[in-house]
N, C-alpha and C positions, 0 to 999 in steps of 0.2 A: 375609874368609872371614881362619884364621889357616891360615898351609900350614907343615906342621911338616920341608917339608922344602929346606930353605937357605931365599934368598930369599924372601920370604910376599908381594910385590908385582911379579914376573915370572917366566913362564913360562923365562926362560932362564937359567937354570941351569947352570951346572956337569958335564958328564956323560964317563963313564969306560967307553972302549971297547978291544976289541979285537979284530984282526983275525981273519975268518971264511975256513975255505976249502971247509969241509962246512958241513952242519946241525946237524949234534954240537959246533963251535968259537960256533953264535953265542953272542955274549955280553954283551948293552950294558945295561950296570950307572947304573942313573944316579943323580945325587945333589940330582935333582929336573925340572922337569917338562919334557920334553922337546921342540922346535919345532922346523923346518928351514934353514936359509941353498943358496939357489940362484938362481938366472936365471929370471925367469919370462915365458914367455911366451905371455901365455894375452888373446882376444877375451870384452869384454865383450858381450853381446846383452840389447838392450832384445825383453825374454818379448812374445809378439802376442799371447797366452792375456789376459794378466792385465795392469794397468798400475799393481800391488802388488807386478810381481816381475819378474828378470830373472835370465838366461845368464850364468854363467865356460863359458869355452869354450875346447879346446883343441885347433880345426878337425885338422890336422893326425892326429891322436890320437885324433881324436873321441867329446872324450871331453864329456860337457855336464852343468849341473849346473843347479837354476832357483835361486836365494836372493830369498825379496822384499828390495822399495828398502832397507829398515831398516837390513839385513846390510850394510857396509858396508867396502872394504879393507881389507885392511889390508899397510906393508907390508913387507919381510921384512925382521929386522935380519941387519946382519954378525956380532953379539955372538952368535948365537944357531946353533950348528953341526948339519945335520942328520944321527943317532947311524947312518944306515942308511950312508952314502956313508962317516964314520970306521971303521964296525965290517968293513965292506969295499972291495978294491977293486973288485969284478963288479955294482957297480952306478954306475948315473948320475942323475942330478935329468933330466928332460929338461923339469917342466916342474913349479909351488909358486904357490898363490893361498890366502890366509888371508882369511877373511872371518870381522866378529867382530859381536852391534848395543854392545858395550863403544863408549859415545859416545866417550873420552877413550886407543884406543888407536889413536893412527897409527900404529905399530911392531911387531912382535911383542913386545919386553919389555917392552911397553905393558902388558902381557895379563896379568890377573890369571884370571879362573876364573867371577868372579860372575858376569858373566855369556856365551851361549851361543859358540862360539869354531867355525868349520869350516872344517879345513884340506882338498883336496882337490889328489892328489900322485901322479905318472905318472915310472916308475924305466924305462930302462932295464937291464934283465940279463944277466951274460954269466958262461961259467968253468960254477964245482959249485955256484955260490948258485941260477943259472937249472935249469940241470940237476938241482938236489935242490927247485927250486920245494913245497911243497906249504900245502895249506891251514894247518898251523901253525906254518907257516914263514913263509908272510905276515904271518898276526896279531899274531907275534913279533918279526918287522921294520920291520914301518911303524905298529906298534899308540906304544903310550904309552907301554904299561910296558916291560919286561926277557921279560919272562915269555908262555910263552899261558895267560891271563885260563881259559885254557877246561882247560887242561894244567897247571898248575903243578908246580911241587918242589917239595920240602923248605924248602926254603930259604922261599918266594911263600906255601907257605897258612897263608890268613886274609886275604891283601892287597886278595885280591882276590873276588867274590860275583858271578858271572852273573845277570843279570834277565832276560836274551831271547838268542834265538842264529836264527838260522836259516841253516845248511847248505846250502842256492841257492836262493840269490834272485835275482833277475828282473832283477839294472839290467843286464844280458849275460851274453851264449851263452856265457861259459867260467868257467873251475874260479875256486868265490870263496865267503865266509860273509858273515854278518851275523854283531856279537857286541854284544850292550851292556851291560855291568858297575861294576861302583862297584871302585876305591881310591884301597885310600890306603897309607903311607905303613911302618907299622906293623902284626901285628895287633892293638894292643890300644889303639888313637885310634880316631877316629872314622874314619867315609869320610869322602875328600875331593872325589872328586870322577867322574861319572859318564859315561860315555863310550859312544858309539854307534861302532862303527868298524869299515869294510868295508873286504874287501878281495880280491882280482882280478886273476890274473894267467896269463899265458898265458907257456907255455918257449917254440911254436914261434915264435912272434914278440916275445921275449925284452923283456916288459913283462910289470907289476909294476902294477898299479891301488889306490890308496886314500886313503878318503874318513873323517877321522875328526872327530867333534861331542864336540862337550865345552863340560861345568860344571857346577857346584859340582852333591851332590844334590837341593840347593833350588832353585837355576836350573833346572837340567833337567826335574823333574817339574813347573816352571811352563810349562817352553814343549816340554814332550813331541812335545805334537801337532802343530807347526810343526818338531821341529827331524826327525821324522816323515817328513809331508812335504817334506824336504829332500831324508832321504838316499831317500824313493824317487823320486823326481826326476830321481835320479842315470842318467843313462847312458852307457854304454861300447859303441862300435861302430856 
């Protein structure tokens, strides 16, 4: 897949971030595709319901994701920064897990987007960021692009195309949303990736949860049924 956003072989591309103290100041600009770096403490459990799947679980945070056994774990890369952590001191990464079907991907820096990639993250949120959390801010803070694909600004018009949107998914009993969209670096170029992004937040518990599944448009169309099963399996609480 030809990528017009820096090094085409990696998601681990440079990011430009600015500190945020309120929703209006959130600016996470990317020169490439974004993945996070942080310590992860996740328990992998064998699924009792099917020998062809397993669970990724943060039992302390009561977060569970069922993935096919063909989706293998991908190690976090020290060279890949988490943009939200760079953008604000009001967020702390509690756990992050990355899985993919890309056979040659050992670390995040190996991912190319031609195979599905799922990233599940849990953040502790504090200060002004926690107080101002909204569905739109959650999508901007935890998503692959630096803007809300549902509400792009003038400078970002044409860079995303919403395919599907659920304002109240049933994965958790807290506020959240799910959006599926195509994205590209410039409105004159071909669509680069299809993104399935689910975000939930609970300011009373200072938590932001994100699940993002990404691959090329062709890959996503081919794998959409499997991706939907994975996304629908995600449970919080």
